[in-house]
N, C-alpha and C positions, 0 to 999 in steps of 0.2 A: 541592667542598671547596677552601678556600684552600690555597696551597702551604705557607704557614707552619704551618697546622694539620696537614698531612700530615707535614711534617718533625718537628713536635712529637710525633706518634704514633710515628714511626719511631725517633726519638732519645731518647724518654722525657724530653724537656726541655720547659719551659714556653715559650710563645710569646715572653714577655718576654726570657728568657735567649737564645733563638735570635736575636732581633732585636738584642740587645746584642752578641752575638758577631759578627753580620753587620756591624754598624757599624764594627768594627775590622778586618774581613777584608781590605779593599783594601791594608792595610799588612802583612799576614802572608805575605810572600814573601821568599825568599832568592834574590838575583840573582847570576848568574855568566855568563861568556861562553865560547862555544865557536867554533872556526874554522868558517867557512862552507865548504861543499863547492865545490871548484874555484875558490876565491877566497882572497885574503889578508885579507879583511874578517872581522869577528867577528859572531856571532849572539848576541843577549841572551836568556838563558833565565831566567825567573822561576818558581821552584819554590814552590808554596804550602806552608805549614806542614803538619805531619802531621794536625793537627786539621781544618784547612780542606780539605785534600785528601780526607779521609774524608767530610766533609760534601758536597763537590762531587760525589763519586761517587754518593752517595745522591740528590742533586739530579738527576743525569743520569738515574737510573732513573725519576724522576717526569716529567722533561721529555721523555723519549723518546716518551711517549704523547701529548704535547701539541704538540710542534714538528714540522712536516713537513720531510722530507728528500727531495730529488728523486732518482729512480733513476739519473740520470747522474752522481751523486756516488759515487766509489769509495773515498775515504779514510775510515778510522775506522769501517768497518762490519764486522760479524761475517761470517766466511767469504768476504770479498771483499778484494782487495788490488791491488798493482801488477801482478800477473800477469793478473788478469781485466781490468784497465784496458787493458793493452797488447794483449790478445787482441782487443779490440773493433776495433783499428786494423790488425791484422796482414795482412788481405787487401786493403787499399787501397794504391794506388800513391803517392799524394801526401799529404804530412803538413805540418801547421802546429802549432807549439807556442808557447804564450804563457804569461805569468807575471804574477801580481798583485804589486804593489809593497807591501812591508811589510804583508803580509796580516793576520796576527793583530793587530798593534798598530793597524791602521787601523780595526778594529771597536770602536766606542765605544758607550756607553749610549744616546745619541740614535738612532743607527743601529739598535740592537737594538729599541728601543721603536717606531720607525717600522715595522719589519718585523712586530713583534707586532700592531700596529694594522692593517697591510695584510692580515693573515690573520684578522682579527676574533677574536683570542684575548682572552678576557675576564680581565683582572687588575685587582684593586683597587690603590690607592696603596701599601698595606703590602707586597703581594707584588711590585710593581714595584721598590720601593726595596730589598727583601730580595734579589731576584734580581740587581740591579745590584751590590750590595755583595758578594755571594757569587761572582759570575762575573768581575767586572772588578777589576784591580789599579790602584793609584795609584803610578806610577813616581816622581813627585816630590811634595813637600809641597803645592805649588800646581798640580800638573800635572793633566791630563785623564785620567780613567779609561780603561783600554784592556784588550783581551783579552790574556791572558798566554800565551806559548809555554812550556808546561810544566805547565799546569793540566789535570786530567783532564776538566774541563767545556768547555774551549775548542774541541776538535774538533767536538763536537755543536753548539755555538753557531754556529761558523763555517759548518757545513753548512746549518744553518737560515737563517742570514743570506743565503746564496747561493741559496736555493730559487727566488726570483722570477727571478733571472738565469738559473739552470740551466733553468728551465721555458721562459723566453722564447727563449733561444738554441737550445735543443733543438728547439723548434717551427720556428724559422727554418731550422735545419740540415736537419731532416727534409724540408722543402719544397724544399731544394736538393740532396738526395741526399748529404749530408755527415754523417759520424759524429762525434758530440761526446761527450767525457767530461771530467770534472774530478776531479783527485786533489789535494785541499787547494788550494794556490794555483797548481797546474799545470793548464792547460787545453789539451786536445789536439783537433785537428780532422783528419779524413782523408777522402779521397774517391778515386774513380777518374776523376773528370772533370777535364780539363786546365784550369788557370788559375783555376778557380772559387774557390780558397782565398784568392786575393789580395784578394777583396772582404770577407773576414771581419774583419780588424782594425778597420776603420771601423764595422762593425756592432756589434762587441764594445764599442768605445769609446762609441758612441751609447747602447747599452743600459745600460752601467755609469753613465753620466751621468744617464740618465732614472730609474734605479732607486735609485741611491745618492748622487746629488747631489755627486759628487766625493770622497766618503769612501773609496771603493775605486777604484783606478786601475791601469793596466797598467805593468809594468816593460818599457818598449819595447826596452831593450837585450837582452832575452831572447827576443824574437820570432824564431823560426827556421822557415824553409820548407825542406823536404827531399823527396826522392823516391827511388824504387828505384834511381836512378842513383848515389845517395850513401848513406852510412850513415844509417839511421833508428833513432832511439832514443825510447822512450816510458817515462817514469818510471824511467830507468836500465836498461831492458831493450832489447836489440837486436832489431829486426824484420828477419828474413832475407828474401831475395828469393823464397824458396819459401813465404812466408806463415807461417813458424814463429817461435817465440820463442827467443832465445839470450842467453847472458850475454856474448857477444862473444869474439873471438879473444884479445884481450889478457888478459882475466880468466882464460880457460882456461889460457893459458901461465903466468900467475902461480900459479894453483892447482896445476898440474902440478909446478911448481918447489917449491912448499911440500910437496906429498906426497913428492917425492923427498928433501927435507931431513928430513922426518919419519922416513922409512925409515932414513935415515943416523943418526938420533938427535940431530939438530942443533936441534930445536925445543924451546923452554922450555914449561913447563906452560901458561902463559897463551896462548902462540902455538898450542899444540895445540887448546885450547878454541876459539880464534878460527877455526882451520882447520875444525873440526867444524861450526861455525855457517855458515861460508862454503860448505862442501860441501852442507849441508842446503838452504840457499837456492838454490844452483846446480842441484841435482838437482830441486828443486821447479819451477824455471823451465824447465829443459831436461832432462827425465828420461833421455833417451838418453845423456847425459853420464856417468851412473853406470856404464853397461855399458862405455863406452869406457875409463874409468879402471880398472875391474876387469880388463879385458883387458890393459891396459898394466902395472898394478902388482900384480895378483893379488888374489883374494878375501880372502886372509889379512890383507892390509894394512888393509882396511876393517873386517874383524871385530875386529882389534886396536884400530883407531881408535875403534870403537863402545864398547869396554870402558874407554877412557880416561875417568877421572872429571873 
């Protein structure tokens, strides 16, 4: 069944009305900027309208059964996240982290259609145009359509786009006793073999060129080699030398200070809620931390904190 027909059944709308809405969809975004982490630069977020976001979510439910996602991709999957991604590398001594340049905006309709064709996914012209309009946004009146940071459909599409790369690099890494994972635009390699990771950047560049013809490239400034002799971090999580995951000493000190200020009554309501979220995340990454904090601040502190609305 055609995708437009499935949407018609799910939305109780005619095919004509769906196509008409889709034709205006690339312009239905609210654009704003947020600061980039560890940078003075800004990241552009394009949030789809309420109606478009609703339709994109339904579209994801349809496409999940059609578009392949490689098992080395850890972002935007149910019950999988940065913890599982980091765990894959925790037992290896040597680490290489790389980053794609302008990842989501680099993904355009031509690239999407080339990947559709490479997987022999059958779509007629109506469905192709419908998907392009519903998935991509037009940043400028005369601009090229691009994938939006902020649309619920973008994570699924980006994971699909990277399937051929994930498959090729995984096979190459397996033959070299290297562990590979990808979390969105962050790719991580680890091994216990000395010096072997220095060969990886050229292999990655070659594969990207062969598969994406320059549409997706590396941000070479973010290439980082590290080992157990130095601090190792994967998607924001510290890998300790005893092969365990940690939030890191600095974050522990900050959390400890915030708990102390909470007990003194110095935190505002929004700061308390933020602290609860930070603690939940930290205990998820490093469960033993909860016992340590309870020993230091008392069980009553955390019972009281749990009751805060």
